[in-house]
C-alpha positions in Angstrom: -9.0 -14.8 -20.1 -9.6 -11.1 -21.8 -7.1 -10.0 -19.1 -4.3 -12.3 -20.1 -5.0 -11.6 -23.8 -5.1 -7.8 -23.1 -1.6 -8.3 -21.4 -0.2 -10.2 -24.3 -1.6 -7.5 -26.8 0.5 -5.0 -24.9 3.4 -6.4 -23.6 5.4 -6.0 -26.8 4.9 -2.5 -27.1 5.9 -1.9 -23.6 9.2 -4.1 -24.4 9.8 -1.5 -27.6 9.2 1.5 -25.2 11.5 0.3 -22.4 14.0 -0.7 -25.2 14.1 2.8 -27.0 13.9 5.1 -23.7 17.1 2.7 -22.8 19.0 3.0 -26.2 18.2 7.3 -25.9 20.9 7.3 -23.0 22.0 4.4 -21.0 24.9 6.7 -19.4 22.4 9.8 -18.7 22.1 11.0 -15.0 19.1 11.4 -13.6 20.4 13.5 -10.5 23.0 13.8 -7.8 23.1 11.6 -4.9 23.9 13.4 -1.9 25.5 12.2 1.4 22.1 13.2 2.6 20.3 10.8 0.7 23.0 7.8 1.5 22.4 8.4 5.2 18.4 9.1 5.2 17.7 6.0 3.3 17.9 6.7 -0.4 14.9 9.1 0.1 14.3 10.9 -3.3 17.0 8.8 -5.1 15.6 8.1 -8.7 16.6 4.1 -9.3 13.4 2.3 -10.0 10.6 2.1 -12.6 7.2 2.0 -11.6 4.6 2.4 -14.3 1.4 1.7 -11.8 1.3 4.8 -10.0 2.9 7.3 -9.0 2.8 9.6 -6.4 3.6 13.6 -7.0 4.7 16.3 -4.0 1.4 18.6 -5.2 -0.6 16.1 -6.5 -0.5 12.4 -4.6 -1.6 9.3 -5.8 -1.9 9.0 -9.7 -2.9 5.6 -11.1 -1.9 5.2 -14.8 -2.6 8.6 -15.3 -5.8 9.0 -13.5 -5.9 11.0 -10.2 -7.2 8.4 -7.2 -9.9 10.9 -6.7 -11.3 10.1 -10.0 -11.2 6.6 -9.5 -13.3 6.6 -6.0 -16.4 4.8 -7.3 -14.6 2.2 -9.4 -14.4 -1.4 -7.8 -10.7 -2.8 -6.7 -11.2 -5.0 -9.5 -11.3 -2.2 -12.1 -8.4 -0.4 -10.6 -6.4 -4.2 -10.7 -7.3 -4.3 -14.6 -6.2 -0.3 -14.8 -2.7 -0.8 -12.9 -2.3 -3.7 -15.2 -2.9 -2.7 -18.4 -3.2 1.7 -18.3 -7.0 1.4 -19.2 -10.1 0.6 -17.3 -12.3 -2.6 -18.0 -15.4 -2.6 -20.5 -18.0 -4.6 -18.8 -17.2 -7.5 -20.5 -13.7 -7.5 -19.5 -14.8 -6.9 -15.8 -17.3 -9.4 -15.4 -14.6 -11.7 -17.1 -12.1 -11.0 -14.4 -14.8 -11.6 -11.5 -15.5 -14.6 -12.9 -11.8 -15.6 -12.7 -11.5 -14.8 -8.9 -14.7 -16.4 -7.8 -13.5 -19.6 -9.8 -9.8 -19.5 -8.0 -11.3 -18.2 -4.4 -10.9 -21.7 -2.6 -8.5 -21.9 -0.2 -6.3 -24.9 0.6 -7.0 -27.0 3.5 -3.6 -26.7 4.4 -3.8 -22.7 5.1 -6.7 -22.9 7.4 -4.3 -26.2 9.4 -1.9 -23.7 9.5 -4.0 -20.6 10.6 -5.9 -23.0 13.5 -2.3 -24.2 14.4 -1.0 -20.8 15.3 -1.6 -19.8 19.4 -4.4 -17.0 19.6 -2.1 -14.3 20.7 -0.1 -14.2 17.2 -0.8 -10.7 15.7 -2.9 -11.0 12.6 0.0 -10.1 10.3 1.8 -12.8 11.3 -0.9 -14.9 10.6 -1.6 -13.6 7.2 1.7 -13.7 6.1 2.0 -17.2 7.5 -0.9 -18.1 5.0 0.2 -16.2 1.9 3.9 -17.8 2.4 2.5 -21.4 2.7 0.4 -21.2 -0.2 4.1 -21.2 -2.4 3.3 -25.2 -2.7 1.0 -23.8 -5.3 3.3 -21.4 -7.3 2.6 -22.0 -11.1 5.5 -19.3 -11.7 8.1 -21.5 -10.0 6.7 -24.8 -11.5 7.0 -23.4 -15.0 10.6 -22.0 -13.9 11.8 -25.3 -13.3 10.5 -26.8 -15.9 12.4 -24.3 -18.4 9.8 -21.7 -19.2 11.7 -19.2 -20.7 12.0 -15.8 -19.2 10.1 -13.7 -21.4 6.7 -16.1 -20.8 7.1 -15.8 -17.0 4.8 -12.7 -16.9 1.8 -15.6 -17.3 2.3 -17.4 -14.5 2.9 -14.7 -12.3 -0.5 -13.6 -13.4 -1.9 -17.1 -12.6 -0.4 -16.8 -9.3 -1.5 -13.4 -9.0 -5.1 -14.2 -9.2 -4.6 -16.6 -7.0 -3.5 -14.4 -4.2 -6.0 -12.1 -5.0 -9.0 -14.6 -5.2 -8.1 -15.9 -1.6 -7.2 -13.1 0.3 -10.1 -11.9 1.4 -11.2 -15.2 2.6 -8.5 -15.6 4.6 -8.1 -12.2 6.1 -11.9 -12.4 7.4 -11.2 -15.3 8.6 -7.7 -14.2 10.5 -10.3 -11.7 11.7 -13.2 -14.0 13.1 -11.1 -16.3 14.8 -8.3 -13.8 16.6 -11.3 -11.4 17.9 -13.7 -14.3 18.6 -16.7 -13.4 16.2 -17.5 -16.6 15.7 -17.1 -19.5 12.8 -15.6 -18.5 9.1 -18.4 -17.1 6.5 -18.6 -18.8 3.3 -18.3 -16.5 0.7 -21.0 -15.3 -1.4 -19.9 -15.4 -5.4 -22.5 -12.8 -6.4 -21.5 -10.1 -4.8 -18.2 -8.0 -5.6 -14.7 -8.6 -4.5 -14.5 -6.1 -2.0 -18.0 -6.4 -1.0 -17.6 -10.2 -0.2 -14.7 -9.1 1.9 -17.3 -6.5 4.1 -19.7 -9.8 4.3 -17.0 -12.2 5.5 -15.9 -9.9 8.2 -19.3 -10.5 9.6 -19.9 -6.6 10.1 -23.5 -5.6 10.3 -24.2 -3.6 7.3 -28.2 -3.0 6.9 -27.8 -0.1 4.1 -24.3 -1.2 2.5 -22.7 1.5 3.2 -19.8 -1.0 4.9 -19.5 -2.6 2.0 -18.8 0.9 0.3 -16.4 1.4 2.6 -14.3 -1.4 2.0 -14.7 -0.8 -1.8 -13.3 2.6 -1.5 -10.7 1.8 1.0 -9.6 -1.0 -1.1 -9.4 1.3 -4.0 -7.5 4.3 -2.3 -4.5 1.6 -0.7 -3.9 -0.5 -3.7 -0.2 1.0 -4.9 1.6 4.0 -3.8 5.0 3.6 -6.5 7.7 1.5 -6.0 9.7 3.1 -3.8 7.7 2.9 -0.4 9.2 0.1 1.8 6.2 -2.9 1.1 6.7 -2.3 -2.9 10.4 -2.1 -3.1 10.9 -5.0 -0.7 8.7 -7.2 -2.8 10.1 -5.7 -5.8 13.7 -6.7 -4.6 12.2 -10.3 -3.7 11.2 -10.6 -6.8 13.8 -9.5 -8.8 15.8 -12.6 -7.8 13.1 -14.5 -9.6 11.3 -15.5 -6.7 7.8 -16.0 -7.1 4.6 -14.1 -5.6 4.3 -15.7 -2.6 8.0 -15.2 -1.6 7.5 -12.1 -2.9 4.5 -10.5 -1.2 5.2 -12.6 1.7 8.6 -10.1 2.0 6.8 -6.9 1.2 4.0 -7.6 4.3 6.5 -7.6 6.8 7.8 -4.5 5.9 3.9 -2.8 5.7 3.9 -4.4 9.3 6.1 -1.6 10.4 5.2 1.3 12.4 6.2 3.7 10.0 4.6 2.0 7.5 1.6 0.2 7.7 0.8 0.6 11.0 0.2 4.2 11.0 -3.6 4.2 10.7 -3.9 2.3 14.3 -1.5 4.7 15.5 -3.6 7.5 14.5 -6.8 6.3 15.6 -5.3 5.8 19.1 -3.8 8.9 19.0 -7.6 10.4 18.3 -9.3 8.3 21.2 -6.3 9.1 23.5 -7.2 12.9 23.0 -11.1 12.3 23.9 -10.2 10.2 26.2 -7.6 12.6 28.4 -9.7 15.6 27.7 -12.5 13.3 29.0 -15.4 14.5 27.0 -16.1 15.7 23.5 -13.3 18.3 22.8 -14.1 21.9 21.8 -11.3 23.6 19.4 -9.6 25.1 21.9 -9.1 22.2 23.9 -8.1 20.5 20.7 -5.4 22.8 20.0 -4.1 23.4 23.5 -3.6 19.4 23.6 -1.9 19.6 19.9 0.3 22.3 21.1 1.1 20.2 24.6 2.3 17.3 22.4 4.6 19.5 19.8 6.0 21.2 23.5 6.7 18.1 24.8 8.8 17.1 21.4 6.0 14.5 20.7 3.9 14.2 17.1 0.8 14.5 15.7 -0.3 11.4 14.4 -1.6 11.7 10.6 0.0 14.5 9.8 3.3 14.5 7.3 4.3 12.4 4.8 7.4 11.0 3.3 6.8 12.2 -0.3 3.8 14.4 -0.5 3.8 18.2 0.4 -0.5 18.5 0.4 -3.4 17.0 1.7 -3.5 13.2 0.8 -6.0 13.1 -1.9 -6.9 10.0 -0.5 -7.4 11.4 3.4 -9.9 13.8 1.0 -11.8 10.3 -0.1 -12.4 9.3 3.0 -13.4 12.5 4.2 -16.0 13.1 1.7 -17.3 9.5 2.5 -17.7 10.4 6.6 -19.6 13.8 5.8 -21.9 11.6 3.9 -22.9 8.6 6.0 -21.4 9.2 9.7 -21.2 13.7 9.8 -22.4 13.1 13.6 -19.7 10.6 14.8 -17.9 11.9 17.6 -14.3 10.6 16.6 -14.8 11.4 12.5 -15.7 15.1 14.3 -12.4 15.1 16.1 -11.0 14.0 12.6 -12.4 17.2 11.3 -11.2 19.4 13.9 -7.6 18.2 13.9 -7.5 19.0 10.2 -8.4 22.1 10.9 -6.3 23.0 13.6 -3.0 21.1 13.5 -1.9 22.9 9.6 -2.4 25.8 11.4 -0.2 25.2 14.3 2.3 23.1 12.7 3.2 25.9 10.1 3.4 28.8 12.6 5.5 26.3 14.3 8.1 25.4 11.6 7.6 22.0 13.1 7.1 19.7 9.8 8.0 20.0 6.0 4.4 18.7 5.4 1.6 20.0 7.8 -1.1 18.1 6.2 -2.7 15.0 6.4 -2.1 11.6 5.1 -4.6 9.2 4.5 -3.8 7.6 7.6 -5.3 10.7 9.7 -8.8 9.8 8.2 -9.2 5.4 7.7 -9.1 4.6 11.0 -12.1 6.6 12.3 -14.2 5.5 9.7 -13.4 1.7 10.8 -13.8 2.8 14.1 -17.7 3.8 13.4 -18.7 0.5 11.6 -17.4 -1.6 14.8 -13.6 -2.7 13.7 -12.4 -1.5 16.8 -9.2 -4.3 16.7 -6.3 -1.8 16.0 -4.2 -4.9 15.4 -6.3 -5.7 12.6 -5.8 -2.7 10.3 -2.5 -3.6 8.9 -4.3 -6.6 7.7 -6.9 -4.9 5.6 -4.0 -2.3 4.3 -2.2 -5.9 3.0 -5.3 -7.2 1.6 -5.8 -3.9 -0.7 -1.9 -3.3 -1.1 -1.6 -6.9 -2.5 -3.4 -5.7 -5.7 -0.4 -2.6 -6.4 2.4 -5.2 -5.6 1.1 -8.3 -7.3 0.7 -5.7 -10.9 3.9 -4.2 -10.2 5.4 -8.1 -10.4 3.5 -9.2 -13.1 4.7 -6.3 -15.3 8.6 -6.4 -13.9 8.2 -10.1 -15.3 6.9 -8.8 -18.8 9.5 -6.6 -19.4 12.4 -8.9 -17.8 13.9 -6.2 -14.9 16.7 -7.5 -14.0 18.2 -8.1 -10.1 18.2 -5.4 -7.8 21.3 -4.8 -6.6 22.7 -1.5 -5.9 26.5 -0.6 -4.7 26.7 -0.3 -0.7 29.6 1.6 0.5 31.5 2.1 3.7 31.5 5.1 6.1 35.3 5.3 5.6 35.4 5.4 2.0 32.4 7.8 2.0 35.1 10.1 4.8 37.7 9.9 2.2 36.0 10.3 -0.8 34.1 13.7 0.9 38.2 14.9 1.9 39.2 14.7 -1.7 36.2 16.2 -3.0 36.4 19.1 -0.4 40.0 19.0 -0.9 39.4 19.7 -4.4 37.3 22.6 -3.9 39.2 24.4 -1.9 42.5 24.3 -4.4 39.7 25.4 -7.1 38.7 28.4 -4.7 42.4 29.4 -4.3 42.7 29.3 -7.7 39.9 32.0 -8.4 
């Protein structure tokens, strides 16, 4: 396989680079850890390596040095190759990867049995996670580890597991949608289609002009990765650092993705937009949108989709979705409200000093596009997010094993220790000040 051979070629160089960087200053400080960071969920502490992507305060998502807005015309398969190797594939490498995914796409019978055994009211993320976890039965990584494979070769069975998971996950996720929301029987894959277009077809959504397939390609690309410190990525990496296989690891990450402060955000944003429209009772004017938002803030509520834990600019992924909407659904009512909010909300937030980041994130726009194409079942949106994010999670795990990353084990302290340490520090500073 071309991707496997490419990794085998570049991994020695990656290992050499990592060793050289480490040797330059193993005890060098990368920054001070503050009490605010300790109590604030380790926000901003530089404590992980992630080479697949980075998120700058004023740049947004950059994948392997390429801004995400320069990758919106690429297929998710190309993005996966880029995440792993730092290069976009040529046509031969792309076709080889697509063939590899197609040949691995047969979903084991027991996955369907597991899904069908769950109550119909089960949340789609629980069903997805159950399907991922049950496939651990076939982990190449676990079997090779138990056979004694050298640790510096464990990246290869991790790659095979990743390819199996990526190949099957759209088929599984589409069936979860059709079963949960009574859309009809399972649809068989079409192996002439690319990965995301096939997913669009399997969902069963009407797509006469192919634009829904375009949306799925874009959606899968935009959500594929977001550095290593977000909840799902860090959870996945932490579990994998104990040499758990990809199924255990990704399953843990998906549990984090299911949280309201992470992967559920897109559905909450759409709920907010629909409620705004319904509360006003008609397509709102700019003045009505402004008044509605000001009332929310005055009542200590938030405006869904605005602000981000890292970014301090408009999320470029939001921009990509706006560009798509302007092309394919410029007159849609819900999408129109998204654009109204973009023109109104940042000004309100800046005038009131209500947010460090008054700009929209990706979730402020994504739900409106799904809604337009008939995917109005909000509980499914995080499954869509998961299908995409598995690309990035898998790439991170393969590289972590290639570089023999150690177990993640930060040190925790007690509140009593912290109080004692701060008291002593403050006393020292007071003495120093008195001597002056």
